[in-house]
Residue frames as qw, qx, qy, qz and C-alpha x, y, z in Angstrom:
[[0.661, 0.225, -0.713, -0.060, -16.50, -54.04, 57.28],
 [0.819, -0.521, 0.010, -0.241, -17.33, -56.45, 60.15],
 [0.046, 0.658, -0.726, 0.195, -14.30, -57.37, 62.19],
 [0.825, -0.041, -0.551, -0.119, -13.85, -61.12, 62.56],
 [0.524, -0.625, 0.470, -0.336, -13.56, -62.55, 66.07],
 [0.902, 0.211, -0.377, 0.000, -11.18, -65.48, 65.70],
 [0.793, -0.558, 0.178, 0.168, -8.88, -67.39, 68.02],
 [0.212, -0.697, 0.574, 0.374, -5.14, -67.54, 67.39],
 [0.759, 0.487, -0.326, -0.284, -4.33, -68.94, 63.95],
 [0.213, 0.463, -0.842, 0.179, -1.39, -70.85, 65.48],
 [0.438, -0.069, 0.753, -0.486, -3.81, -72.50, 67.96],
 [0.779, 0.377, 0.104, -0.491, -6.18, -73.37, 65.16],
 [0.589, 0.555, -0.576, -0.117, -3.42, -74.92, 63.12],
 [0.024, -0.350, 0.878, -0.325, -2.16, -76.92, 66.11],
 [0.619, 0.096, 0.558, -0.544, -5.67, -78.16, 66.89],
 [0.778, 0.464, -0.129, -0.405, -6.40, -79.13, 63.25],
 [0.441, 0.508, -0.740, 0.018, -3.15, -81.07, 62.93],
 [0.192, -0.217, 0.857, -0.426, -3.66, -82.85, 66.23],
 [0.708, 0.224, 0.378, -0.553, -7.24, -83.73, 65.32],
 [0.725, 0.501, -0.363, -0.303, -6.20, -85.09, 61.95],
 [0.423, 0.397, -0.796, 0.176, -3.40, -87.25, 63.43],
 [0.785, -0.525, -0.232, -0.233, -5.24, -87.90, 66.70],
 [0.823, -0.226, -0.163, 0.495, -1.83, -87.25, 68.24],
 [0.141, -0.974, 0.081, 0.161, -0.08, -84.22, 69.67],
 [0.569, -0.472, 0.507, 0.443, 3.26, -85.78, 68.90],
 [0.544, 0.324, 0.606, 0.482, 2.56, -86.33, 65.23],
 [0.153, 0.938, 0.287, 0.116, 1.08, -82.84, 64.95],
 [0.366, -0.837, 0.237, 0.330, 4.27, -81.47, 66.50],
 [0.601, -0.133, 0.593, 0.519, 6.35, -83.31, 63.87],
 [0.420, 0.641, 0.535, 0.356, 4.26, -81.86, 61.06],
 [0.003, 0.974, 0.144, 0.173, 4.45, -78.30, 62.32],
 [0.615, 0.379, -0.330, 0.607, 8.10, -78.56, 63.45],
 [0.295, -0.651, 0.301, -0.631, 7.39, -77.73, 67.07],
 [0.040, 0.165, -0.913, 0.370, 7.38, -79.69, 70.34],
 [0.359, -0.430, -0.806, -0.190, 4.50, -81.80, 71.54],
 [0.258, -0.477, -0.528, 0.654, 4.39, -79.59, 74.62],
 [0.048, 0.218, -0.135, -0.965, 3.82, -76.55, 72.43],
 [0.319, -0.235, -0.717, -0.573, 0.96, -78.31, 70.63],
 [0.388, -0.481, -0.760, 0.201, -0.67, -79.24, 73.94],
 [0.167, -0.402, -0.282, 0.855, -0.25, -75.66, 75.21],
 [0.161, 0.039, -0.385, -0.908, -1.86, -74.23, 72.03],
 [0.387, -0.342, -0.781, -0.350, -4.83, -76.63, 72.26],
 [0.350, -0.497, -0.658, 0.444, -5.45, -75.90, 75.92],
 [0.051, -0.305, -0.068, 0.949, -5.34, -72.18, 75.23],
 [0.276, -0.116, -0.584, -0.755, -7.90, -72.66, 72.43],
 [0.402, -0.445, -0.799, -0.038, -10.15, -74.64, 74.69],
 [0.246, -0.474, -0.457, 0.711, -10.01, -71.91, 77.32],
 [0.081, 0.139, -0.220, -0.962, -10.78, -69.24, 74.71],
 [0.413, -0.191, -0.654, -0.605, -13.79, -71.21, 73.43],
 [0.486, -0.258, 0.483, -0.681, -14.87, -72.44, 76.88],
 [0.941, 0.077, -0.006, -0.329, -15.31, -76.01, 75.64],
 [0.568, -0.392, 0.697, 0.196, -13.36, -79.23, 75.59],
 [0.571, 0.574, -0.378, -0.450, -12.18, -80.22, 72.14],
 [0.542, 0.289, -0.789, -0.004, -10.53, -83.54, 73.04],
 [0.862, -0.463, 0.105, -0.177, -11.03, -86.44, 75.41],
 [0.140, 0.701, -0.695, 0.075, -7.44, -87.25, 76.43],
 [0.983, -0.132, 0.066, -0.112, -6.69, -90.96, 76.39],
 [0.603, -0.511, 0.508, 0.342, -3.39, -92.75, 76.77],
 [0.367, -0.169, 0.674, 0.618, -1.42, -92.25, 73.48],
 [0.127, 0.450, 0.707, 0.530, -4.50, -90.90, 71.69],
 [0.166, 0.220, 0.207, -0.939, -6.62, -87.77, 71.39],
 [0.110, 0.467, 0.857, 0.188, -10.34, -88.34, 70.79],
 [0.070, -0.227, -0.155, -0.959, -12.42, -85.44, 69.45],
 [0.210, 0.397, 0.672, -0.589, -15.50, -84.32, 71.35],
 [0.372, 0.678, 0.619, 0.135, -18.60, -83.47, 69.26],
 [0.075, 0.969, 0.022, -0.236, -17.74, -79.73, 69.29],
 [0.350, -0.591, 0.569, 0.452, -14.17, -80.63, 68.46],
 [0.511, 0.225, 0.756, 0.341, -15.29, -82.73, 65.51],
 [0.296, 0.865, 0.406, -0.016, -17.43, -79.85, 64.23],
 [0.081, -0.919, 0.236, 0.306, -14.52, -77.39, 64.46],
 [0.495, -0.332, 0.689, 0.413, -12.12, -79.87, 62.91],
 [0.533, 0.479, 0.655, 0.241, -14.30, -80.35, 59.83],
 [0.190, 0.966, 0.160, -0.072, -14.65, -76.59, 59.26],
 [0.268, -0.804, 0.421, 0.323, -10.91, -76.03, 59.69],
 [0.602, -0.067, 0.704, 0.371, -9.96, -78.89, 57.41],
 [0.474, 0.704, 0.489, 0.203, -12.09, -77.44, 54.60],
 [0.006, 0.993, -0.035, -0.114, -10.78, -73.89, 55.21],
 [0.406, -0.647, 0.541, 0.352, -7.10, -74.92, 55.34],
 [0.625, 0.196, 0.673, 0.343, -7.53, -77.10, 52.20],
 [0.353, 0.867, 0.331, 0.117, -9.03, -74.11, 50.33],
 [0.161, -0.935, 0.247, 0.198, -6.27, -71.83, 51.49],
 [0.572, -0.354, 0.647, 0.360, -3.63, -74.38, 50.46],
 [0.599, 0.472, 0.586, 0.274, -5.20, -74.80, 47.05],
 [0.237, 0.961, 0.135, 0.049, -5.33, -71.04, 46.33],
 [0.315, -0.821, 0.409, 0.244, -1.76, -70.45, 47.59],
 [0.652, -0.106, 0.666, 0.347, -0.51, -73.29, 45.45],
 [0.515, 0.680, 0.467, 0.235, -2.26, -71.96, 42.37],
 [0.062, 0.998, -0.015, -0.029, -1.00, -68.42, 42.91],
 [0.495, -0.654, 0.483, 0.307, 2.56, -69.54, 43.51],
 [0.633, 0.110, 0.650, 0.405, 2.62, -71.21, 40.09],
 [0.387, 0.886, 0.255, -0.032, 1.50, -68.09, 38.22],
 [0.660, 0.288, 0.028, 0.694, 4.30, -66.58, 36.11],
 [0.300, -0.655, -0.194, 0.666, 5.77, -63.44, 37.70],
 [0.018, -0.359, 0.376, 0.854, 6.16, -62.02, 34.16],
 [0.603, 0.555, 0.493, -0.293, 3.48, -61.58, 31.53],
 [0.305, -0.124, 0.629, 0.705, 4.26, -62.11, 27.84],
 [0.451, 0.686, 0.350, -0.451, 2.19, -60.17, 25.34],
 [0.473, 0.096, 0.615, 0.623, 2.36, -60.52, 21.54],
 [0.272, 0.735, 0.129, -0.608, 1.66, -57.49, 19.39],
 [0.614, 0.285, 0.595, 0.433, 1.29, -58.06, 15.64],
 [0.179, 0.862, 0.039, -0.473, 2.05, -55.24, 13.24],
 [0.753, 0.642, -0.028, 0.141, 3.65, -54.52, 9.87],
 [0.789, -0.059, -0.092, 0.605, 7.43, -54.57, 9.74],
 [0.269, 0.518, 0.034, 0.811, 7.68, -50.87, 8.93],
 [0.452, -0.752, -0.098, -0.469, 5.42, -49.79, 11.78],
 [0.868, -0.436, -0.124, 0.202, 7.40, -51.99, 14.19],
 [0.721, 0.009, -0.011, 0.693, 10.82, -50.74, 13.15],
 [0.263, 0.396, 0.122, 0.871, 10.16, -47.17, 12.23],
 [0.329, -0.607, -0.104, -0.716, 7.56, -46.12, 14.78],
 [0.796, -0.516, -0.194, -0.252, 7.07, -48.51, 17.66],
 [0.884, -0.128, -0.294, 0.340, 10.31, -50.13, 18.77],
 [0.331, 0.452, -0.274, 0.782, 12.13, -46.87, 19.56],
 [0.380, -0.504, 0.194, -0.751, 9.67, -46.40, 22.44],
 [0.779, -0.207, -0.591, -0.019, 9.79, -49.79, 24.07],
 [0.333, 0.119, -0.559, 0.750, 11.70, -48.13, 26.88],
 [0.394, -0.289, 0.102, -0.867, 8.45, -46.38, 27.86],
 [0.850, -0.205, -0.350, -0.335, 6.77, -49.78, 28.30],
 [0.696, 0.033, -0.588, 0.410, 9.71, -51.21, 30.28],
 [0.089, 0.242, -0.418, 0.871, 9.69, -48.26, 32.66],
 [0.542, -0.227, 0.078, -0.805, 5.94, -48.37, 33.32],
 [0.936, -0.098, 0.093, -0.326, 5.49, -52.16, 33.26],
 [0.032, 0.642, -0.765, -0.042, 8.80, -53.96, 33.88],
 [0.515, -0.099, 0.834, -0.171, 7.07, -57.31, 34.30],
 [0.748, 0.555, 0.245, -0.270, 5.58, -57.33, 30.83],
 [0.427, -0.272, 0.670, 0.543, 7.61, -59.05, 28.10],
 [0.533, 0.641, 0.015, -0.552, 6.65, -57.65, 24.70],
 [0.536, -0.020, 0.746, 0.395, 6.80, -59.94, 21.73],
 [0.357, 0.598, -0.122, -0.707, 6.48, -58.25, 18.34],
 [0.634, 0.265, 0.703, 0.182, 5.04, -60.29, 15.46],
 [0.089, 0.583, -0.270, -0.761, 6.03, -58.45, 12.26],
 [0.303, 0.205, 0.852, 0.374, 3.93, -59.35, 9.23],
 [0.291, 0.077, -0.235, -0.924, 1.52, -57.88, 6.68],
 [0.458, -0.205, -0.800, -0.329, -0.69, -60.90, 7.07],
 [0.529, -0.481, 0.167, -0.679, -3.49, -60.54, 9.68],
 [0.351, 0.086, -0.911, 0.200, -3.20, -63.11, 12.41],
 [0.563, -0.567, -0.567, -0.201, -5.65, -64.48, 14.97],
 [0.089, -0.535, 0.433, -0.720, -5.83, -62.47, 18.20],
 [0.816, -0.296, -0.446, -0.217, -6.51, -65.64, 20.20],
 [0.563, -0.744, 0.314, -0.173, -3.94, -65.04, 22.92],
 [0.875, -0.146, 0.373, 0.271, -1.68, -67.71, 21.39],
 [0.633, 0.460, 0.262, 0.565, -0.64, -66.30, 18.03],
 [0.177, 0.325, -0.090, 0.925, -1.08, -62.71, 19.10],
 [0.142, -0.528, -0.672, 0.500, -2.94, -60.65, 21.70],
 [0.178, 0.825, 0.163, -0.512, -3.18, -57.26, 19.97],
 [0.623, 0.281, 0.458, 0.569, -2.46, -55.90, 16.50],
 [0.081, 0.642, -0.052, -0.760, -1.81, -52.72, 14.60],
 [0.477, 0.359, 0.731, 0.331, -3.69, -52.97, 11.32],
 [0.124, 0.250, -0.187, -0.942, -4.58, -50.60, 8.49],
 [0.002, 0.387, 0.880, 0.274, -8.14, -50.61, 7.28],
 [0.231, -0.550, -0.322, -0.735, -11.55, -49.06, 7.76],
 [0.153, -0.299, 0.579, -0.743, -11.65, -49.80, 11.50],
 [0.795, -0.080, 0.062, -0.598, -14.50, -52.29, 11.23],
 [0.390, 0.224, -0.893, 0.030, -13.40, -55.71, 12.53],
 [0.736, -0.435, -0.230, -0.465, -16.25, -57.62, 14.24],
 [0.880, -0.379, -0.255, 0.131, -15.45, -58.69, 17.77],
 [0.642, 0.005, -0.154, 0.751, -12.49, -56.34, 18.04],
 [0.154, -0.903, -0.158, 0.368, -12.01, -52.97, 19.67],
 [0.623, 0.387, 0.205, 0.649, -10.39, -50.65, 17.08],
 [0.224, -0.882, -0.110, 0.401, -8.76, -47.37, 18.18],
 [0.600, 0.753, 0.021, 0.269, -7.28, -45.12, 15.50],
 [0.693, -0.412, 0.057, 0.588, -3.55, -44.42, 15.75],
 [0.082, -0.590, 0.246, 0.764, -2.61, -42.37, 12.69],
 [0.668, 0.646, 0.046, -0.366, -3.44, -41.67, 9.08],
 [0.712, -0.084, 0.577, 0.390, -1.73, -43.40, 6.16],
 [0.384, 0.864, 0.000, -0.325, -0.88, -40.77, 3.53],
 [0.807, 0.065, 0.377, 0.450, 1.17, -41.83, 0.49],
 [0.157, 0.931, -0.133, -0.303, 3.56, -39.41, -1.20],
 [0.804, 0.472, -0.163, 0.322, 6.34, -39.61, -3.81],
 [0.486, -0.830, 0.252, 0.112, 9.65, -39.43, -1.98],
 [0.848, 0.377, -0.112, 0.355, 13.27, -39.47, -3.05],
 [0.628, -0.370, -0.057, 0.682, 16.75, -38.34, -2.10],
 [0.118, 0.926, 0.032, -0.356, 17.39, -34.60, -2.64],
 [0.347, -0.476, 0.605, 0.535, 20.58, -35.67, -4.47],
 [0.494, 0.381, 0.722, 0.300, 18.43, -36.74, -7.44],
 [0.033, -0.245, 0.146, 0.958, 17.57, -33.07, -8.06],
 [0.029, -0.417, -0.813, -0.405, 14.05, -34.06, -9.04],
 [0.113, 0.279, 0.337, -0.892, 11.52, -31.18, -8.86],
 [0.500, 0.259, -0.244, -0.789, 9.35, -31.47, -11.94],
 [0.752, 0.066, 0.590, -0.288, 6.87, -34.32, -12.24],
 [0.734, 0.624, -0.131, -0.236, 7.50, -34.39, -15.99],
 [0.262, 0.654, -0.707, 0.066, 11.02, -35.66, -15.27],
 [0.701, -0.308, 0.554, -0.327, 9.81, -38.63, -13.21],
 [0.945, 0.301, 0.029, -0.120, 9.92, -41.14, -16.17],
 [0.532, 0.662, -0.470, 0.240, 13.67, -40.68, -16.33],
 [0.180, -0.501, 0.712, -0.457, 14.14, -42.00, -12.80],
 [0.374, -0.077, -0.924, -0.018, 13.66, -45.59, -11.54],
 [0.629, -0.482, -0.052, -0.608, 10.46, -46.20, -9.54],
 [0.088, 0.193, -0.896, 0.390, 10.75, -48.03, -6.21],
 [0.668, -0.283, -0.415, -0.549, 7.83, -50.38, -5.49],
 [0.228, -0.235, 0.799, -0.505, 6.65, -51.84, -2.20],
 [0.733, -0.068, -0.440, -0.514, 4.64, -55.05, -2.63],
 [0.384, -0.394, 0.718, -0.428, 4.13, -56.87, 0.68],
 [0.431, 0.023, -0.877, -0.210, 3.69, -60.61, 0.75],
 [0.259, -0.308, -0.870, 0.284, 0.73, -62.00, 2.58],
 [0.148, 0.191, 0.267, -0.933, -1.17, -58.71, 2.86],
 [0.330, 0.524, 0.778, -0.106, -4.92, -59.00, 2.46],
 [0.295, 0.924, 0.236, -0.056, -5.20, -55.46, 1.08],
 [0.663, 0.215, 0.078, 0.713, -2.39, -54.02, -1.05],
 [0.192, -0.659, -0.153, 0.711, -1.21, -50.51, -0.15],
 [0.441, 0.863, 0.073, -0.234, -1.57, -47.73, -2.67],
 [0.708, -0.121, 0.425, 0.551, 1.00, -48.18, -5.47],
 [0.137, -0.340, 0.361, 0.858, 2.39, -46.35, -8.47],
 [0.033, 0.331, 0.788, 0.518, -0.41, -47.58, -10.71],
 [0.143, -0.788, -0.582, 0.139, -3.01, -45.94, -8.49],
 [0.245, -0.647, 0.017, 0.721, -0.87, -42.78, -8.26],
 [0.194, -0.067, 0.588, 0.783, -0.50, -42.61, -12.08],
 [0.038, 0.603, 0.762, 0.233, -4.26, -42.66, -12.50],
 [0.177, -0.878, -0.302, 0.327, -4.35, -39.40, -10.59],
 [0.304, -0.640, 0.262, 0.656, -1.14, -37.84, -11.89],
 [0.713, 0.646, 0.273, 0.028, -1.36, -38.87, -15.61],
 [0.241, -0.743, 0.440, 0.443, 2.39, -38.40, -16.17],
 [0.775, 0.569, -0.170, -0.217, 3.18, -38.97, -19.88],
 [0.583, 0.537, -0.596, 0.126, 5.65, -41.84, -20.58],
 [0.327, -0.498, 0.682, -0.424, 5.65, -43.21, -16.99],
 [0.687, 0.037, -0.708, -0.160, 5.95, -47.04, -16.89],
 [0.550, -0.558, 0.335, -0.523, 4.46, -48.02, -13.51],
 [0.995, -0.085, -0.023, -0.042, 5.57, -51.65, -13.93],
 [0.680, 0.474, -0.337, 0.446, 9.31, -50.85, -14.19],
 [0.140, -0.769, 0.376, -0.498, 11.79, -50.34, -11.39],
 [0.205, 0.234, -0.863, 0.399, 12.95, -51.93, -8.12],
 [0.704, -0.411, -0.327, -0.479, 10.45, -54.05, -6.17],
 [0.098, 0.288, -0.783, 0.543, 10.71, -54.74, -2.41],
 [0.565, -0.432, -0.675, -0.198, 8.52, -56.90, -0.19],
 [0.504, -0.496, -0.437, 0.556, 9.83, -55.07, 2.91],
 [0.076, 0.951, 0.243, 0.175, 8.83, -51.43, 3.26],
 [0.456, -0.813, 0.198, 0.303, 11.94, -50.57, 5.26],
 [0.629, -0.066, 0.509, 0.583, 14.12, -51.79, 2.36],
 [0.337, 0.715, 0.449, 0.416, 12.19, -49.62, -0.05],
 [0.218, -0.974, -0.047, 0.048, 12.74, -46.58, 2.24],
 [0.596, -0.542, 0.368, 0.465, 16.50, -47.36, 2.48],
 [0.574, 0.277, 0.524, 0.564, 16.73, -47.58, -1.31],
 [0.128, 0.910, 0.297, 0.258, 15.00, -44.19, -1.66],
 [0.412, -0.876, 0.139, 0.208, 17.34, -42.62, 0.92],
 [0.653, -0.297, 0.497, 0.489, 20.29, -44.13, -1.00],
 [0.206, 0.617, -0.286, -0.704, 19.23, -42.36, -4.19],
 [0.301, -0.011, 0.908, 0.290, 18.19, -45.54, -6.03],
 [0.041, -0.401, -0.712, -0.576, 14.95, -44.07, -7.29],
 [0.350, -0.240, 0.106, -0.899, 11.60, -42.54, -6.34],
 [0.143, -0.208, -0.952, 0.175, 9.38, -44.37, -3.88],
 [0.440, -0.495, -0.266, -0.700, 5.69, -43.99, -3.10],
 [0.384, -0.021, -0.780, 0.494, 5.76, -44.15, 0.70],
 [0.415, -0.759, -0.501, -0.028, 3.53, -43.67, 3.73],
 [0.151, 0.741, -0.186, 0.627, 4.47, -40.15, 4.88],
 [0.638, -0.696, 0.112, -0.311, 3.84, -40.96, 8.56],
 [0.948, -0.214, 0.108, 0.207, 6.60, -43.62, 8.40],
 [0.686, 0.270, 0.030, 0.675, 9.25, -41.40, 6.87],
 [0.177, -0.966, -0.164, -0.091, 8.71, -38.30, 9.01],
 [0.606, -0.645, 0.215, 0.413, 12.26, -38.46, 10.36],
 [0.607, 0.093, 0.458, 0.643, 13.83, -38.63, 6.91],
 [0.187, 0.785, 0.397, 0.438, 11.68, -35.79, 5.68],
 [0.356, -0.930, -0.078, 0.054, 12.46, -33.64, 8.72],
 [0.595, -0.553, 0.342, 0.472, 16.21, -34.27, 8.44],
 [0.357, 0.764, -0.280, -0.459, 16.23, -33.71, 4.63],
 [0.336, -0.283, 0.865, 0.241, 17.34, -37.19, 3.75],
 [0.245, 0.437, 0.817, 0.286, 14.13, -37.61, 1.78],
 [0.167, 0.273, 0.030, -0.947, 12.03, -34.94, 0.03],
 [0.473, 0.548, 0.682, -0.110, 8.60, -34.86, -1.50],
 [0.258, -0.106, 0.403, 0.871, 9.32, -33.37, -4.97],
 [0.361, -0.049, -0.329, -0.871, 5.66, -33.10, -6.09],
 [0.618, 0.109, 0.560, -0.541, 2.13, -34.56, -5.78],
 [0.570, -0.512, -0.123, -0.631, -0.44, -35.81, -5.94],
 [0.168, -0.277, 0.807, -0.493, -0.90, -37.15, -2.42],
 [0.594, -0.184, -0.683, -0.384, -2.95, -40.28, -1.93],
 [0.490, -0.405, 0.456, -0.623, -5.01, -41.00, 1.20],
 [0.460, 0.059, -0.884, -0.056, -4.71, -44.60, 2.30],
 [0.684, -0.549, -0.420, -0.234, -6.53, -46.44, 5.05],
 [0.238, -0.770, 0.411, -0.425, -5.57, -45.39, 8.62],
 [0.470, 0.142, -0.825, 0.278, -3.78, -47.55, 11.17],
 [0.670, -0.536, -0.045, -0.511, -5.69, -48.86, 14.16],
 [0.019, -0.290, 0.886, -0.362, -4.80, -50.66, 17.37],
 [0.760, -0.157, -0.321, -0.543, -7.10, -53.64, 17.66],
 [0.012, 0.208, -0.909, 0.362, -7.74, -56.18, 20.40],
 [0.278, -0.360, -0.869, -0.197, -10.57, -58.57, 21.32],
 [0.409, -0.552, -0.115, -0.717, -13.72, -57.01, 22.78],
 [0.838, -0.413, -0.352, -0.064, -13.70, -59.77, 25.37],
 [0.719, -0.170, -0.257, 0.623, -10.38, -58.52, 26.68],
 [0.081, 0.809, 0.127, 0.568, -11.30, -54.86, 26.86],
 [0.470, -0.812, 0.155, -0.308, -10.71, -54.80, 30.65],
 [0.930, -0.052, -0.150, 0.331, -7.71, -57.14, 30.73],
 [0.364, -0.874, 0.129, 0.294, -5.00, -55.28, 32.73],
 [0.600, -0.247, 0.507, 0.567, -2.19, -56.55, 30.53],
 [0.382, 0.579, 0.548, 0.467, -4.01, -55.57, 27.32],
 [0.068, -0.971, -0.225, -0.036, -4.75, -52.16, 28.79],
 [0.507, -0.672, 0.255, 0.477, -1.07, -51.66, 29.67],
 [0.492, 0.046, 0.578, 0.650, -0.02, -52.29, 26.09],
 [0.192, 0.777, 0.528, 0.285, -2.89, -50.15, 24.83],
 [0.241, -0.943, -0.086, 0.212, -1.88, -47.21, 26.98],
 [0.526, -0.450, 0.412, 0.592, 1.72, -47.55, 25.86],
 [0.434, 0.320, 0.615, 0.575, 0.91, -47.71, 22.14],
 [0.065, 0.876, 0.433, 0.201, -1.51, -44.79, 22.36],
 [0.353, -0.885, 0.044, 0.299, 1.21, -42.71, 24.11],
 [0.686, -0.026, 0.368, 0.627, 3.88, -43.32, 21.48],
 [0.042, 0.640, -0.090, -0.762, 4.78, -40.00, 19.83],
 [0.109, 0.188, -0.676, -0.704, 3.25, -39.61, 16.41],
 [0.011, -0.390, -0.920, -0.042, 0.05, -41.44, 17.28],
 [0.138, -0.667, -0.473, -0.559, -3.37, -39.80, 17.09],
 [0.516, -0.760, -0.369, 0.143, -3.50, -39.16, 20.85],
 [0.518, -0.396, 0.013, 0.758, -0.23, -37.18, 20.66],
 [0.195, 0.235, 0.408, 0.860, -1.48, -35.15, 17.71],
 [0.225, -0.733, -0.581, -0.274, -4.80, -34.26, 19.28],
 [0.005, -0.591, 0.224, -0.775, -5.15, -30.97, 21.17]]
């Protein structure tokens, strides 16, 4: 890199102010120094350059042609610097990012690990938009989203997070082990409002299982998946739930899978606009989500 050969910045500032005001006194007032200091800076600059920058007249400084040329360049340069500094100083010191996801993914998988994001990016304020309805990733409504589907969303980068496997689940206190006894227990249904694609439900499961006497329309209905899970844990019936979202309950024995069949739903993906693939803030959230335990990157060897 070529090293710049420049006079003292203080001298250049003193000269530019004096040239603009045509007065050492007024330049001194602007820069909060004495007129003597301004005159000293200008003379030092003239000695460095080997030229006269002003014709000194009583109560007025008149620029020489070289002085006029230097004054024009400095005025443009200082205006540009002032503009950039002013713009940068108004930028927010914190960055707000909105991540849209389903309520259950937010509560049961993501939010427990927000501490990881705070530690690595303390200046990012995460805003979670919890809904089953897909929203625009326009940077206003949301910036990123966790969605379930086939991974094909035009204009969006889609990175797989985890599978979405549906299993019958219930409290062990129900003592349910034989699928033939399922019709004697209430079914717990999850029917999200605003979802474009409905998750797998008991009607789909029954087509595979063919359990005699099972009424797939009866039972408790919840629009919030976390409520359906709580009802199952409380022994209120048998739920058809995404296994990945009830791993803790299964591991701790608060829920059990009494029988099959198991249904394979559409996987969950992290999606964000292709145009923001290299956005540092988007990448920070992306790296955090991909590092959350239970995601595909944590399960891969």
